[in-house]
All heavy atoms as TSV, in Angstrom:
chain	resi	resn	atom	element	x	y	z
A	1	ARG	N	N	12.375	15.431	-7.371
A	1	ARG	CA	C	10.988	14.991	-7.303
A	1	ARG	C	C	10.795	13.772	-8.187
A	1	ARG	O	O	11.275	13.748	-9.313
A	1	ARG	CB	C	10.061	16.078	-7.799
A	1	ARG	CG	C	10.042	17.273	-6.919
A	1	ARG	CD	C	9.082	18.305	-7.460
A	1	ARG	NE	N	9.330	19.517	-6.720
A	1	ARG	CZ	C	9.238	20.724	-7.210
A	1	ARG	NH1	N	8.904	20.906	-8.453
A	1	ARG	NH2	N	9.471	21.762	-6.464
A	2	PRO	N	N	10.028	12.816	-7.709
A	2	PRO	CA	C	9.771	11.637	-8.554
A	2	PRO	C	C	8.817	11.988	-9.696
A	2	PRO	O	O	7.952	12.856	-9.568
A	2	PRO	CB	C	9.131	10.647	-7.586
A	2	PRO	CG	C	8.554	11.475	-6.494
A	2	PRO	CD	C	9.435	12.695	-6.384
A	3	ASP	N	N	8.984	11.318	-10.809
A	3	ASP	CA	C	8.078	11.500	-11.944
A	3	ASP	C	C	6.765	10.763	-11.724
A	3	ASP	O	O	5.744	11.133	-12.289
A	3	ASP	CB	C	8.711	10.974	-13.232
A	3	ASP	CG	C	9.907	11.810	-13.653
A	3	ASP	OD1	O	9.913	13.021	-13.373
A	3	ASP	OD2	O	10.828	11.243	-14.259
A	4	LEU	N	N	6.815	9.700	-10.923
A	4	LEU	CA	C	5.641	8.864	-10.714
A	4	LEU	C	C	5.593	8.383	-9.270
A	4	LEU	O	O	6.588	7.894	-8.740
A	4	LEU	CB	C	5.687	7.651	-11.642
A	4	LEU	CG	C	4.574	6.625	-11.493
A	4	LEU	CD1	C	3.234	7.223	-11.927
A	4	LEU	CD2	C	4.881	5.392	-12.309
A	5	VAL	N	N	4.434	8.520	-8.660
A	5	VAL	CA	C	4.190	7.952	-7.333
A	5	VAL	C	C	3.372	6.685	-7.561
A	5	VAL	O	O	2.271	6.744	-8.100
A	5	VAL	CB	C	3.415	8.933	-6.422
A	5	VAL	CG1	C	3.083	8.270	-5.095
A	5	VAL	CG2	C	4.201	10.210	-6.215
A	6	LEU	N	N	3.937	5.567	-7.191
A	6	LEU	CA	C	3.273	4.275	-7.359
A	6	LEU	C	C	2.753	3.819	-6.005
A	6	LEU	O	O	3.524	3.680	-5.059
A	6	LEU	CB	C	4.250	3.253	-7.919
A	6	LEU	CG	C	3.735	1.834	-8.076
A	6	LEU	CD1	C	2.541	1.798	-9.018
A	6	LEU	CD2	C	4.841	0.946	-8.583
A	7	MET	N	N	1.451	3.622	-5.912
A	7	MET	CA	C	0.842	3.165	-4.659
A	7	MET	C	C	0.450	1.701	-4.813
A	7	MET	O	O	-0.501	1.376	-5.520
A	7	MET	CB	C	-0.358	4.037	-4.308
A	7	MET	CG	C	0.046	5.463	-3.998
A	7	MET	SD	S	-1.301	6.504	-3.453
A	7	MET	CE	C	-2.101	6.876	-5.016
A	8	ASP	N	N	1.194	0.832	-4.176
A	8	ASP	CA	C	0.969	-0.608	-4.216
A	8	ASP	C	C	0.000	-0.959	-3.084
A	8	ASP	O	O	0.340	-0.862	-1.915
A	8	ASP	CB	C	2.295	-1.337	-4.038
A	8	ASP	CG	C	2.160	-2.840	-4.085
A	8	ASP	OD1	O	1.037	-3.361	-3.947
A	8	ASP	OD2	O	3.193	-3.497	-4.246
A	9	LEU	N	N	-1.199	-1.380	-3.441
A	9	LEU	CA	C	-2.224	-1.671	-2.440
A	9	LEU	C	C	-2.366	-3.162	-2.159
A	9	LEU	O	O	-3.376	-3.593	-1.607
A	9	LEU	CB	C	-3.572	-1.096	-2.909
A	9	LEU	CG	C	-3.602	0.405	-3.193
A	9	LEU	CD1	C	-5.014	0.840	-3.548
A	9	LEU	CD2	C	-3.072	1.203	-2.025
A	10	SER	N	N	-1.366	-3.941	-2.497
A	10	SER	CA	C	-1.463	-5.395	-2.322
A	10	SER	C	C	-1.653	-5.811	-0.865
A	10	SER	O	O	-2.248	-6.844	-0.601
A	10	SER	CB	C	-0.231	-6.090	-2.912
A	10	SER	OG	O	0.948	-5.652	-2.266
A	11	ALA	N	N	-1.195	-5.010	0.082
A	11	ALA	CA	C	-1.339	-5.364	1.502
A	11	ALA	C	C	-2.598	-4.762	2.125
A	11	ALA	O	O	-2.897	-5.012	3.287
A	11	ALA	CB	C	-0.108	-4.909	2.282
A	12	VAL	N	N	-3.356	-3.991	1.345
A	12	VAL	CA	C	-4.564	-3.347	1.872
A	12	VAL	C	C	-5.710	-4.351	1.859
A	12	VAL	O	O	-6.047	-4.910	0.812
A	12	VAL	CB	C	-4.934	-2.101	1.032
A	12	VAL	CG1	C	-6.244	-1.499	1.502
A	12	VAL	CG2	C	-3.807	-1.084	1.094
A	13	THR	N	N	-6.302	-4.580	3.017
A	13	THR	CA	C	-7.409	-5.531	3.119
A	13	THR	C	C	-8.754	-4.829	3.266
A	13	THR	O	O	-9.800	-5.450	3.129
A	13	THR	CB	C	-7.212	-6.482	4.312
A	13	THR	OG1	O	-7.124	-5.714	5.515
A	13	THR	CG2	C	-5.955	-7.317	4.143
A	14	PHE	N	N	-8.744	-3.531	3.548
A	14	PHE	CA	C	-9.974	-2.756	3.694
A	14	PHE	C	C	-9.660	-1.307	3.370
A	14	PHE	O	O	-8.602	-0.804	3.721
A	14	PHE	CB	C	-10.512	-2.857	5.126
A	14	PHE	CG	C	-11.734	-2.017	5.354
A	14	PHE	CD1	C	-12.974	-2.461	4.934
A	14	PHE	CD2	C	-11.637	-0.776	5.961
A	14	PHE	CE1	C	-14.106	-1.672	5.118
A	14	PHE	CE2	C	-12.760	0.009	6.162
A	14	PHE	CZ	C	-14.001	-0.445	5.741
A	15	ILE	N	N	-10.590	-0.650	2.700
A	15	ILE	CA	C	-10.427	0.785	2.444
A	15	ILE	C	C	-11.779	1.464	2.660
A	15	ILE	O	O	-12.809	0.959	2.241
A	15	ILE	CB	C	-9.878	1.061	1.024
A	15	ILE	CG1	C	-9.461	2.520	0.892
A	15	ILE	CG2	C	-10.860	0.639	-0.054
A	15	ILE	CD1	C	-8.596	2.816	-0.307
A	16	ASP	N	N	-11.734	2.574	3.374
A	16	ASP	CA	C	-12.952	3.352	3.609
A	16	ASP	C	C	-12.739	4.756	3.051
A	16	ASP	O	O	-11.762	5.012	2.340
A	16	ASP	CB	C	-13.324	3.369	5.090
A	16	ASP	CG	C	-12.265	4.008	5.973
A	16	ASP	OD1	O	-11.264	4.545	5.439
A	16	ASP	OD2	O	-12.433	3.993	7.197
A	17	SER	N	N	-13.649	5.652	3.374
A	17	SER	CA	C	-13.564	7.009	2.819
A	17	SER	C	C	-12.278	7.717	3.236
A	17	SER	O	O	-11.725	8.509	2.467
A	17	SER	CB	C	-14.784	7.829	3.222
A	17	SER	OG	O	-14.884	7.927	4.630
A	18	SER	N	N	-11.773	7.433	4.427
A	18	SER	CA	C	-10.511	8.057	4.868
A	18	SER	C	C	-9.347	7.585	4.014
A	18	SER	O	O	-8.479	8.381	3.629
A	18	SER	CB	C	-10.236	7.734	6.337
A	18	SER	OG	O	-11.231	8.272	7.152
A	19	GLY	N	N	-9.318	6.310	3.724
A	19	GLY	CA	C	-8.260	5.764	2.872
A	19	GLY	C	C	-8.332	6.309	1.463
A	19	GLY	O	O	-7.318	6.649	0.851
A	20	MET	N	N	-9.565	6.411	0.947
A	20	MET	CA	C	-9.738	6.963	-0.398
A	20	MET	C	C	-9.351	8.441	-0.431
A	20	MET	O	O	-8.746	8.900	-1.404
A	20	MET	CB	C	-11.178	6.761	-0.866
A	20	MET	CG	C	-11.464	5.310	-1.198
A	20	MET	SD	S	-13.104	5.084	-1.894
A	20	MET	CE	C	-13.949	4.438	-0.463
A	21	ALA	N	N	-9.656	9.169	0.636
A	21	ALA	CA	C	-9.260	10.575	0.714
A	21	ALA	C	C	-7.738	10.705	0.690
A	21	ALA	O	O	-7.192	11.623	0.061
A	21	ALA	CB	C	-9.839	11.227	1.969
A	22	MET	N	N	-7.045	9.795	1.354
A	22	MET	CA	C	-5.586	9.823	1.358
A	22	MET	C	C	-5.032	9.539	-0.037
A	22	MET	O	O	-4.092	10.207	-0.493
A	22	MET	CB	C	-5.033	8.807	2.356
A	22	MET	CG	C	-3.533	8.825	2.467
A	22	MET	SD	S	-2.842	10.428	2.927
A	22	MET	CE	C	-3.451	10.598	4.581
A	23	LEU	N	N	-5.624	8.567	-0.747
A	23	LEU	CA	C	-5.189	8.292	-2.115
A	23	LEU	C	C	-5.370	9.526	-2.997
A	23	LEU	O	O	-4.500	9.862	-3.800
A	23	LEU	CB	C	-5.980	7.116	-2.698
A	23	LEU	CG	C	-5.763	5.742	-2.071
A	23	LEU	CD1	C	-6.685	4.721	-2.724
A	23	LEU	CD2	C	-4.315	5.307	-2.179
A	24	LEU	N	N	-6.502	10.196	-2.833
A	24	LEU	CA	C	-6.758	11.416	-3.613
A	24	LEU	C	C	-5.785	12.534	-3.250
A	24	LEU	O	O	-5.340	13.278	-4.131
A	24	LEU	CB	C	-8.197	11.883	-3.405
A	24	LEU	CG	C	-9.257	11.055	-4.114
A	24	LEU	CD1	C	-10.644	11.461	-3.639
A	24	LEU	CD2	C	-9.139	11.194	-5.620
A	25	ALA	N	N	-5.448	12.650	-1.974
A	25	ALA	CA	C	-4.495	13.681	-1.548
A	25	ALA	C	C	-3.119	13.435	-2.174
A	25	ALA	O	O	-2.458	14.389	-2.623
A	25	ALA	CB	C	-4.393	13.707	-0.026
A	26	VAL	N	N	-2.706	12.187	-2.233
A	26	VAL	CA	C	-1.420	11.856	-2.853
A	26	VAL	C	C	-1.471	12.187	-4.344
A	26	VAL	O	O	-0.537	12.759	-4.899
A	26	VAL	CB	C	-1.059	10.373	-2.618
A	26	VAL	CG1	C	0.137	9.956	-3.452
A	26	VAL	CG2	C	-0.800	10.119	-1.141
A	27	ARG	N	N	-2.589	11.839	-4.977
A	27	ARG	CA	C	-2.733	12.141	-6.407
A	27	ARG	C	C	-2.677	13.645	-6.657
A	27	ARG	O	O	-2.006	14.106	-7.583
A	27	ARG	CB	C	-4.042	11.568	-6.939
A	27	ARG	CG	C	-4.269	11.829	-8.418
A	27	ARG	CD	C	-5.458	11.057	-8.915
A	27	ARG	NE	N	-6.041	11.386	-10.163
A	27	ARG	CZ	C	-5.474	11.740	-11.298
A	27	ARG	NH1	N	-4.202	11.886	-11.352
A	27	ARG	NH2	N	-6.154	11.979	-12.380
A	28	ARG	N	N	-3.378	14.419	-5.835
A	28	ARG	CA	C	-3.362	15.879	-5.995
A	28	ARG	C	C	-1.953	16.448	-5.808
A	28	ARG	O	O	-1.532	17.342	-6.540
A	28	ARG	CB	C	-4.323	16.531	-5.012
A	28	ARG	CG	C	-5.743	16.522	-5.499
A	28	ARG	CD	C	-6.637	17.388	-4.626
A	28	ARG	NE	N	-7.870	16.667	-4.410
A	28	ARG	CZ	C	-8.239	16.072	-3.285
A	28	ARG	NH1	N	-7.491	16.126	-2.218
A	28	ARG	NH2	N	-9.379	15.419	-3.202
A	29	ALA	N	N	-1.243	15.936	-4.808
A	29	ALA	CA	C	0.126	16.411	-4.557
A	29	ALA	C	C	1.030	16.080	-5.746
A	29	ALA	O	O	1.829	16.920	-6.177
A	29	ALA	CB	C	0.667	15.795	-3.273
A	30	ALA	N	N	0.901	14.878	-6.283
A	30	ALA	CA	C	1.708	14.499	-7.446
A	30	ALA	C	C	1.386	15.405	-8.633
A	30	ALA	O	O	2.300	15.864	-9.333
A	30	ALA	CB	C	1.455	13.035	-7.805
A	31	ASP	N	N	0.105	15.676	-8.833
A	31	ASP	CA	C	-0.302	16.575	-9.926
A	31	ASP	C	C	0.290	17.968	-9.741
A	31	ASP	O	O	0.765	18.588	-10.695
A	31	ASP	CB	C	-1.827	16.697	-10.000
A	31	ASP	CG	C	-2.502	15.459	-10.567
A	31	ASP	OD1	O	-1.800	14.595	-11.143
A	31	ASP	OD2	O	-3.739	15.349	-10.419
A	32	ARG	N	N	0.253	18.463	-8.507
A	32	ARG	CA	C	0.762	19.802	-8.212
A	32	ARG	C	C	2.243	19.938	-8.561
A	32	ARG	O	O	2.703	21.000	-8.974
A	32	ARG	CB	C	0.563	20.105	-6.727
A	32	ARG	CG	C	-0.135	21.389	-6.467
A	32	ARG	CD	C	-0.328	21.764	-5.016
A	32	ARG	NE	N	0.138	20.891	-3.979
A	32	ARG	CZ	C	-0.636	20.022	-3.291
A	32	ARG	NH1	N	-1.915	19.932	-3.551
A	32	ARG	NH2	N	-0.133	19.280	-2.351
A	33	PHE	N	N	2.991	18.865	-8.364
A	33	PHE	CA	C	4.425	18.899	-8.613
A	33	PHE	C	C	4.799	18.377	-9.999
A	33	PHE	O	O	5.961	18.150	-10.289
A	33	PHE	CB	C	5.173	18.132	-7.532
A	33	PHE	CG	C	5.132	18.816	-6.196
A	33	PHE	CD1	C	4.334	18.329	-5.175
A	33	PHE	CD2	C	5.861	19.969	-5.972
A	33	PHE	CE1	C	4.278	18.969	-3.948
A	33	PHE	CE2	C	5.810	20.620	-4.753
A	33	PHE	CZ	C	5.014	20.112	-3.734
A	34	GLY	N	N	3.785	18.163	-10.834
A	34	GLY	CA	C	4.049	17.757	-12.208
A	34	GLY	C	C	4.359	16.287	-12.387
A	34	GLY	O	O	4.861	15.887	-13.439
A	35	GLY	N	N	4.057	15.477	-11.396
A	35	GLY	CA	C	4.300	14.038	-11.502
A	35	GLY	C	C	3.011	13.278	-11.729
A	35	GLY	O	O	1.921	13.847	-11.732
A	36	GLY	N	N	3.146	11.997	-11.926
A	36	GLY	CA	C	1.991	11.133	-12.097
A	36	GLY	C	C	1.739	10.325	-10.836
A	36	GLY	O	O	2.553	10.306	-9.912
A	37	CYS	N	N	0.613	9.666	-10.821
A	37	CYS	CA	C	0.241	8.855	-9.667
A	37	CYS	C	C	-0.501	7.628	-10.174
A	37	CYS	O	O	-1.412	7.746	-11.002
A	37	CYS	CB	C	-0.652	9.671	-8.740
A	37	CYS	SG	S	-1.187	8.779	-7.277
A	38	ARG	N	N	-0.111	6.479	-9.695
A	38	ARG	CA	C	-0.761	5.246	-10.144
A	38	ARG	C	C	-1.012	4.328	-8.952
A	38	ARG	O	O	-0.180	4.217	-8.054
A	38	ARG	CB	C	0.121	4.551	-11.172
A	38	ARG	CG	C	-0.600	3.433	-11.891
A	38	ARG	CD	C	0.152	2.959	-13.114
A	38	ARG	NE	N	1.367	2.276	-12.714
A	38	ARG	CZ	C	2.498	2.286	-13.412
A	38	ARG	NH1	N	2.586	2.965	-14.515
A	38	ARG	NH2	N	3.556	1.631	-12.989
A	39	VAL	N	N	-2.176	3.691	-8.968
A	39	VAL	CA	C	-2.540	2.691	-7.964
A	39	VAL	C	C	-2.427	1.330	-8.621
A	39	VAL	O	O	-2.909	1.133	-9.739
A	39	VAL	CB	C	-3.980	2.917	-7.447
A	39	VAL	CG1	C	-4.436	1.767	-6.590
A	39	VAL	CG2	C	-4.065	4.224	-6.676
A	40	GLU	N	N	-1.796	0.395	-7.946
A	40	GLU	CA	C	-1.634	-0.957	-8.483
A	40	GLU	C	C	-1.930	-2.006	-7.425
A	40	GLU	O	O	-1.826	-1.743	-6.235
A	40	GLU	CB	C	-0.202	-1.173	-8.979
A	40	GLU	CG	C	0.126	-0.402	-10.224
A	40	GLU	CD	C	1.465	-0.805	-10.791
A	40	GLU	OE1	O	2.256	-1.471	-10.100
A	40	GLU	OE2	O	1.728	-0.427	-11.945
A	41	ARG	N	N	-2.285	-3.175	-7.914
A	41	ARG	CA	C	-2.404	-4.401	-7.118
A	41	ARG	C	C	-3.468	-4.325	-6.024
A	41	ARG	O	O	-3.343	-4.969	-4.992
A	41	ARG	CB	C	-1.048	-4.789	-6.548
A	41	ARG	CG	C	-0.032	-5.052	-7.648
A	41	ARG	CD	C	1.329	-5.345	-7.128
A	41	ARG	NE	N	1.316	-6.539	-6.314
A	41	ARG	CZ	C	2.321	-6.902	-5.525
A	41	ARG	NH1	N	3.396	-6.164	-5.465
A	41	ARG	NH2	N	2.238	-7.989	-4.803
A	42	GLY	N	N	-4.533	-3.569	-6.293
A	42	GLY	CA	C	-5.642	-3.552	-5.345
A	42	GLY	C	C	-6.422	-4.853	-5.447
A	42	GLY	O	O	-6.631	-5.364	-6.546
A	43	ASN	N	N	-6.844	-5.380	-4.319
A	43	ASN	CA	C	-7.625	-6.617	-4.357
A	43	ASN	C	C	-9.057	-6.308	-4.772
A	43	ASN	O	O	-9.445	-5.167	-4.995
A	43	ASN	CB	C	-7.556	-7.357	-3.013
A	43	ASN	CG	C	-8.226	-6.606	-1.885
A	43	ASN	OD1	O	-9.162	-5.843	-2.081
A	43	ASN	ND2	N	-7.761	-6.833	-0.676
A	44	GLU	N	N	-9.864	-7.339	-4.890
A	44	GLU	CA	C	-11.235	-7.196	-5.372
A	44	GLU	C	C	-12.050	-6.216	-4.532
A	44	GLU	O	O	-12.798	-5.394	-5.059
A	44	GLU	CB	C	-11.898	-8.577	-5.372
A	44	GLU	CG	C	-13.256	-8.604	-5.973
A	44	GLU	CD	C	-13.812	-10.013	-6.080
A	44	GLU	OE1	O	-13.035	-10.954	-6.293
A	44	GLU	OE2	O	-15.033	-10.153	-5.944
A	45	MET	N	N	-11.906	-6.280	-3.218
A	45	MET	CA	C	-12.658	-5.399	-2.331
A	45	MET	C	C	-12.243	-3.938	-2.544
A	45	MET	O	O	-13.082	-3.054	-2.647
A	45	MET	CB	C	-12.437	-5.808	-0.868
A	45	MET	CG	C	-13.254	-5.025	0.150
A	45	MET	SD	S	-12.587	-3.421	0.668
A	45	MET	CE	C	-10.913	-3.811	1.076
A	46	VAL	N	N	-10.953	-3.690	-2.636
A	46	VAL	CA	C	-10.453	-2.328	-2.834
A	46	VAL	C	C	-10.951	-1.780	-4.167
A	46	VAL	O	O	-11.461	-0.659	-4.245
A	46	VAL	CB	C	-8.913	-2.288	-2.755
A	46	VAL	CG1	C	-8.376	-0.950	-3.213
A	46	VAL	CG2	C	-8.445	-2.597	-1.344
A	47	LEU	N	N	-10.834	-2.581	-5.224
A	47	LEU	CA	C	-11.305	-2.141	-6.532
A	47	LEU	C	C	-12.798	-1.848	-6.517
A	47	LEU	O	O	-13.258	-0.858	-7.089
A	47	LEU	CB	C	-10.992	-3.203	-7.588
A	47	LEU	CG	C	-9.520	-3.414	-7.913
A	47	LEU	CD1	C	-9.359	-4.578	-8.875
A	47	LEU	CD2	C	-8.904	-2.157	-8.472
A	48	SER	N	N	-13.556	-2.703	-5.860
A	48	SER	CA	C	-15.003	-2.512	-5.773
A	48	SER	C	C	-15.349	-1.211	-5.059
A	48	SER	O	O	-16.198	-0.440	-5.519
A	48	SER	CB	C	-15.643	-3.702	-5.063
A	48	SER	OG	O	-17.014	-3.492	-4.887
A	49	HIS	N	N	-14.690	-0.943	-3.939
A	49	HIS	CA	C	-14.959	0.286	-3.188
A	49	HIS	C	C	-14.581	1.531	-3.998
A	49	HIS	O	O	-15.310	2.522	-4.000
A	49	HIS	CB	C	-14.225	0.279	-1.846
A	49	HIS	CG	C	-14.926	-0.491	-0.796
A	49	HIS	ND1	N	-14.761	-1.847	-0.656
A	49	HIS	CD2	C	-15.806	-0.117	0.161
A	49	HIS	CE1	C	-15.507	-2.268	0.353
A	49	HIS	NE2	N	-16.152	-1.237	0.858
A	50	LEU	N	N	-13.447	1.478	-4.684
A	50	LEU	CA	C	-13.046	2.612	-5.519
A	50	LEU	C	C	-14.041	2.818	-6.654
A	50	LEU	O	O	-14.377	3.949	-7.001
A	50	LEU	CB	C	-11.636	2.406	-6.063
A	50	LEU	CG	C	-10.506	2.503	-5.044
A	50	LEU	CD1	C	-9.184	2.082	-5.675
A	50	LEU	CD2	C	-10.406	3.893	-4.450
A	51	ASP	N	N	-14.546	1.720	-7.204
A	51	ASP	CA	C	-15.527	1.814	-8.281
A	51	ASP	C	C	-16.838	2.415	-7.784
A	51	ASP	O	O	-17.374	3.334	-8.404
A	51	ASP	CB	C	-15.768	0.420	-8.867
A	51	ASP	CG	C	-16.706	0.443	-10.049
A	51	ASP	OD1	O	-16.583	1.347	-10.898
A	51	ASP	OD2	O	-17.569	-0.447	-10.130
A	52	VAL	N	N	-17.338	1.934	-6.672
A	52	VAL	CA	C	-18.595	2.447	-6.113
A	52	VAL	C	C	-18.473	3.933	-5.784
A	52	VAL	O	O	-19.423	4.701	-5.981
A	52	VAL	CB	C	-19.008	1.630	-4.862
A	52	VAL	CG1	C	-20.130	2.303	-4.103
A	52	VAL	CG2	C	-19.410	0.222	-5.263
A	53	ALA	N	N	-17.298	4.337	-5.339
A	53	ALA	CA	C	-17.072	5.748	-5.003
A	53	ALA	C	C	-16.831	6.612	-6.247
A	53	ALA	O	O	-16.696	7.828	-6.145
A	53	ALA	CB	C	-15.881	5.873	-4.060
A	54	GLY	N	N	-16.784	5.977	-7.415
A	54	GLY	CA	C	-16.544	6.720	-8.646
A	54	GLY	C	C	-15.091	7.104	-8.849
A	54	GLY	O	O	-14.797	8.044	-9.598
A	55	LEU	N	N	-14.184	6.392	-8.199
A	55	LEU	CA	C	-12.760	6.748	-8.257
A	55	LEU	C	C	-11.910	5.802	-9.098
A	55	LEU	O	O	-10.731	6.065	-9.295
A	55	LEU	CB	C	-12.184	6.829	-6.843
A	55	LEU	CG	C	-12.792	7.898	-5.946
A	55	LEU	CD1	C	-12.226	7.790	-4.538
A	55	LEU	CD2	C	-12.568	9.279	-6.524
A	56	ALA	N	N	-12.489	4.716	-9.576
A	56	ALA	CA	C	-11.694	3.757	-10.354
A	56	ALA	C	C	-11.064	4.443	-11.561
A	56	ALA	O	O	-9.879	4.240	-11.851
A	56	ALA	CB	C	-12.550	2.572	-10.781
A	57	HIS	N	N	-11.825	5.277	-12.252
A	57	HIS	CA	C	-11.293	5.963	-13.438
A	57	HIS	C	C	-10.224	6.987	-13.073
A	57	HIS	O	O	-9.294	7.225	-13.835
A	57	HIS	CB	C	-12.424	6.622	-14.231
A	57	HIS	CG	C	-12.996	7.825	-13.571
A	57	HIS	ND1	N	-13.851	7.753	-12.507
A	57	HIS	CD2	C	-12.794	9.151	-13.804
A	57	HIS	CE1	C	-14.178	8.970	-12.119
A	57	HIS	NE2	N	-13.548	9.836	-12.886
A	58	VAL	N	N	-10.332	7.588	-11.899
A	58	VAL	CA	C	-9.360	8.596	-11.455
A	58	VAL	C	C	-7.965	7.978	-11.338
A	58	VAL	O	O	-6.962	8.625	-11.636
A	58	VAL	CB	C	-9.790	9.204	-10.101
A	58	VAL	CG1	C	-8.704	10.095	-9.518
A	58	VAL	CG2	C	-11.093	9.977	-10.253
A	59	PHE	N	N	-7.923	6.718	-10.917
A	59	PHE	CA	C	-6.644	6.039	-10.721
A	59	PHE	C	C	-6.307	5.075	-11.858
A	59	PHE	O	O	-5.422	4.240	-11.724
A	59	PHE	CB	C	-6.649	5.302	-9.379
A	59	PHE	CG	C	-6.696	6.241	-8.213
A	59	PHE	CD1	C	-7.862	6.414	-7.494
A	59	PHE	CD2	C	-5.584	6.987	-7.854
A	59	PHE	CE1	C	-7.920	7.291	-6.425
A	59	PHE	CE2	C	-5.635	7.876	-6.801
A	59	PHE	CZ	C	-6.797	8.032	-6.086
A	60	GLY	N	N	-7.030	5.194	-12.962
A	60	GLY	CA	C	-6.724	4.351	-14.118
A	60	GLY	C	C	-7.073	2.898	-13.929
A	60	GLY	O	O	-6.451	2.025	-14.520
A	61	LEU	N	N	-8.080	2.619	-13.107
A	61	LEU	CA	C	-8.443	1.244	-12.794
A	61	LEU	C	C	-9.739	0.795	-13.450
A	61	LEU	O	O	-10.222	-0.308	-13.184
A	61	LEU	CB	C	-8.558	1.074	-11.273
A	61	LEU	CG	C	-7.285	1.357	-10.482
A	61	LEU	CD1	C	-7.589	1.401	-8.995
A	61	LEU	CD2	C	-6.233	0.308	-10.790
A	62	ALA	N	N	-10.317	1.614	-14.312
A	62	ALA	CA	C	-11.610	1.282	-14.908
A	62	ALA	C	C	-11.554	-0.030	-15.686
A	62	ALA	O	O	-12.465	-0.858	-15.576
A	62	ALA	CB	C	-12.092	2.418	-15.792
A	63	ALA	N	N	-10.508	-0.248	-16.459
A	63	ALA	CA	C	-10.396	-1.489	-17.238
A	63	ALA	C	C	-10.292	-2.698	-16.318
A	63	ALA	O	O	-10.893	-3.745	-16.582
A	63	ALA	CB	C	-9.188	-1.426	-18.166
A	64	GLU	N	N	-9.555	-2.556	-15.241
A	64	GLU	CA	C	-9.415	-3.654	-14.284
A	64	GLU	C	C	-10.756	-3.972	-13.623
A	64	GLU	O	O	-11.105	-5.125	-13.428
A	64	GLU	CB	C	-8.370	-3.295	-13.231
A	64	GLU	CG	C	-7.917	-4.470	-12.426
A	64	GLU	CD	C	-6.697	-4.154	-11.574
A	64	GLU	OE1	O	-5.995	-3.168	-11.835
A	64	GLU	OE2	O	-6.470	-4.927	-10.636
A	65	VAL	N	N	-11.524	-2.952	-13.305
A	65	VAL	CA	C	-12.848	-3.148	-12.706
A	65	VAL	C	C	-13.772	-3.842	-13.705
A	65	VAL	O	O	-14.521	-4.747	-13.338
A	65	VAL	CB	C	-13.444	-1.807	-12.227
A	65	VAL	CG1	C	-14.914	-1.943	-11.877
A	65	VAL	CG2	C	-12.659	-1.282	-11.031
A	66	ARG	N	N	-13.706	-3.446	-14.982
A	66	ARG	CA	C	-14.538	-4.116	-16.008
A	66	ARG	C	C	-14.174	-5.590	-16.126
A	66	ARG	O	O	-15.063	-6.447	-16.213
A	66	ARG	CB	C	-14.376	-3.420	-17.359
A	66	ARG	CG	C	-15.143	-2.130	-17.476
A	66	ARG	CD	C	-15.202	-1.618	-18.900
A	66	ARG	NE	N	-13.894	-1.347	-19.474
A	66	ARG	CZ	C	-13.235	-0.184	-19.339
A	66	ARG	NH1	N	-13.764	0.790	-18.640
A	66	ARG	NH2	N	-12.070	-0.015	-19.897
A	67	ARG	N	N	-12.887	-5.912	-16.075
A	67	ARG	CA	C	-12.457	-7.320	-16.130
A	67	ARG	C	C	-13.011	-8.081	-14.928
A	67	ARG	O	O	-13.466	-9.215	-15.059
A	67	ARG	CB	C	-10.938	-7.425	-16.160
A	67	ARG	CG	C	-10.338	-7.194	-17.528
A	67	ARG	CD	C	-8.862	-7.598	-17.577
A	67	ARG	NE	N	-8.022	-6.830	-16.667
A	67	ARG	CZ	C	-7.491	-5.631	-16.958
A	67	ARG	NH1	N	-7.736	-5.076	-18.126
A	67	ARG	NH2	N	-6.742	-5.015	-16.097
A	68	LEU	N	N	-12.956	-7.461	-13.783
A	68	LEU	CA	C	-13.467	-8.083	-12.566
A	68	LEU	C	C	-14.964	-8.358	-12.699
A	68	LEU	O	O	-15.439	-9.438	-12.353
A	68	LEU	CB	C	-13.191	-7.174	-11.362
A	68	LEU	CG	C	-13.589	-7.679	-10.001
A	68	LEU	CD1	C	-12.818	-8.928	-9.635
A	68	LEU	CD2	C	-13.353	-6.592	-8.965
A	69	ARG	N	N	-15.701	-7.406	-13.206
A	69	ARG	CA	C	-17.164	-7.583	-13.397
A	69	ARG	C	C	-17.446	-8.733	-14.358
A	69	ARG	O	O	-18.345	-9.532	-14.129
A	69	ARG	CB	C	-17.788	-6.304	-13.931
A	69	ARG	CG	C	-17.922	-5.227	-12.912
A	69	ARG	CD	C	-18.589	-4.031	-13.535
A	69	ARG	NE	N	-18.605	-2.899	-12.628
A	69	ARG	CZ	C	-18.692	-1.655	-13.017
A	69	ARG	NH1	N	-18.787	-1.365	-14.318
A	69	ARG	NH2	N	-18.701	-0.692	-12.151
A	70	ARG	N	N	-16.697	-8.771	-15.469
A	70	ARG	CA	C	-16.903	-9.856	-16.457
A	70	ARG	C	C	-16.608	-11.219	-15.846
A	70	ARG	O	O	-17.307	-12.179	-16.108
A	70	ARG	CB	C	-16.031	-9.629	-17.689
A	70	ARG	CG	C	-16.593	-8.605	-18.649
A	70	ARG	CD	C	-15.910	-8.657	-20.010
A	70	ARG	NE	N	-14.467	-8.477	-19.934
A	70	ARG	CZ	C	-13.819	-7.316	-20.039
A	70	ARG	NH1	N	-14.510	-6.214	-20.215
A	70	ARG	NH2	N	-12.517	-7.262	-19.979
A	71	SER	N	N	-15.586	-11.286	-15.011
A	71	SER	CA	C	-15.232	-12.580	-14.412
A	71	SER	C	C	-16.317	-13.066	-13.460
A	71	SER	O	O	-16.523	-14.251	-13.300
A	71	SER	CB	C	-13.884	-12.502	-13.690
A	71	SER	OG	O	-13.989	-11.757	-12.494
A	72	HIS	N	N	-17.051	-12.139	-12.847
A	72	HIS	CA	C	-18.132	-12.520	-11.957
A	72	HIS	C	C	-19.430	-12.794	-12.708
A	72	HIS	O	O	-20.287	-13.497	-12.216
A	72	HIS	CB	C	-18.367	-11.438	-10.901
A	72	HIS	CG	C	-17.308	-11.422	-9.855
A	72	HIS	ND1	N	-17.138	-12.435	-8.954
A	72	HIS	CD2	C	-16.335	-10.512	-9.594
A	72	HIS	CE1	C	-16.118	-12.152	-8.157
A	72	HIS	NE2	N	-15.597	-10.982	-8.533
A	73	ALA	N	N	-19.556	-12.212	-13.887
A	73	ALA	CA	C	-20.782	-12.394	-14.671
A	73	ALA	C	C	-20.807	-13.750	-15.381
A	73	ALA	O	O	-21.863	-14.281	-15.647
A	73	ALA	CB	C	-20.918	-11.274	-15.701
A	74	GLY	N	N	-19.636	-14.273	-15.682
A	74	GLY	CA	C	-19.602	-15.502	-16.484
A	74	GLY	C	C	-19.155	-16.619	-15.692
A	74	GLY	O	O	-19.229	-17.707	-15.598
């Protein structure tokens, strides 16, 4: 079993509730087997959707979302 499941979202151009449900299912499966799960390289739209859905913190993306917000504010 892998210690870490890395989900590279660099090729994802759109994510909806079905996609987010799949990310959560992978995370739950990794947790069940004692592994970790990480999402990386999500574009601005993906990060925004995960944030609005309240999932940015679940995937360790809260800091990245805050950086994105600051870059748009200034």
